[in-house]
C-alpha positions in Angstrom: 2.1 50.5 35.7 4.7 48.3 37.3 6.3 45.2 35.9 8.1 44.5 32.7 7.8 46.9 29.8 6.7 46.4 26.2 10.3 45.5 25.2 10.4 42.6 27.5 7.2 41.1 26.1 8.4 41.6 22.6 11.7 39.9 23.3 9.9 36.9 24.9 7.6 36.7 21.9 10.5 36.9 19.5 12.3 34.1 21.4 9.1 32.0 21.3 8.7 32.6 17.6 12.3 31.7 16.9 12.1 28.5 18.9 8.9 27.6 17.1 10.6 28.3 13.7 13.6 26.2 14.7 11.3 23.4 15.7 9.4 23.5 12.4 12.6 23.5 10.4 14.6 20.9 12.4 12.0 18.4 13.5 11.0 15.3 11.5 8.2 14.2 13.8 4.8 15.5 12.6 3.5 16.0 16.2 6.6 18.1 17.1 6.0 20.2 13.9 2.4 20.9 14.9 3.5 21.9 18.4 6.1 24.2 17.0 3.5 25.9 14.8 1.4 26.3 17.9 4.3 28.0 19.7 4.7 30.4 16.8 1.0 31.3 16.9 1.2 31.9 20.7 4.1 34.2 20.1 2.0 36.3 17.7 -0.9 36.3 20.3 1.5 37.5 23.0 2.5 40.4 20.7 -1.2 41.3 20.2 -1.9 41.3 24.0 1.3 43.2 24.7 0.5 46.0 22.2 -3.1 46.0 23.5 -2.0 46.5 27.1 0.6 49.2 26.4 -1.4 50.9 23.7 -4.6 51.2 25.7 -6.8 49.6 23.0 -8.8 46.5 24.1 -9.4 45.5 20.4 -6.0 43.7 20.5 -7.1 41.4 23.3 -10.3 40.6 21.4 -8.4 39.9 18.3 -6.0 37.7 20.2 -8.9 35.6 21.5 -10.3 35.3 18.0 -6.8 34.3 16.7 -6.6 31.7 19.6 -9.9 30.2 18.6 -8.7 29.9 15.0 -5.4 28.4 16.1 -7.3 25.7 18.1 -9.3 24.8 15.0 -6.1 24.7 13.0 -4.5 22.4 15.5 -7.5 20.1 15.5 -7.4 19.7 11.7 -3.6 19.4 11.8 -3.7 16.6 14.3 -6.4 14.8 12.4 -4.2 14.9 9.3 -1.2 13.7 11.4 -3.3 10.7 12.6 -4.5 9.9 9.1 -1.0 10.2 7.7 0.4 7.9 10.5 -2.2 5.3 9.7 -1.4 5.3 6.0 2.4 5.3 6.3 2.8 3.6 9.7 5.2 6.3 11.0 5.1 9.9 12.3 8.3 10.8 10.5 7.7 13.5 7.8 10.4 12.3 5.5 9.0 8.8 5.3 5.7 9.9 3.7 6.4 9.7 0.0 2.7 9.2 -0.8 2.1 12.9 -0.1 4.3 14.0 -3.0 2.5 15.3 -6.0 
């Protein structure tokens, strides 16, 4: 096999996950938070595919496809909630939505 090794894929996935975590913790816009969560999920999928490729087990790729389908469903529900929240409060800022406090 030529090309980058497993360590390179794991480093890229760790950087992607760290950027997504930074985006979730630092952003106030709900759409940016949803995009950051998607970035974190894609980092996990990259790990699954990398371990599948270098471990020789195709189950990891199948599981990554299943996880990707679940992530798409999660994003659809998340964006629907963002649209609903923006209609109720009139803004996409997460801090401005005091109606969601319990």
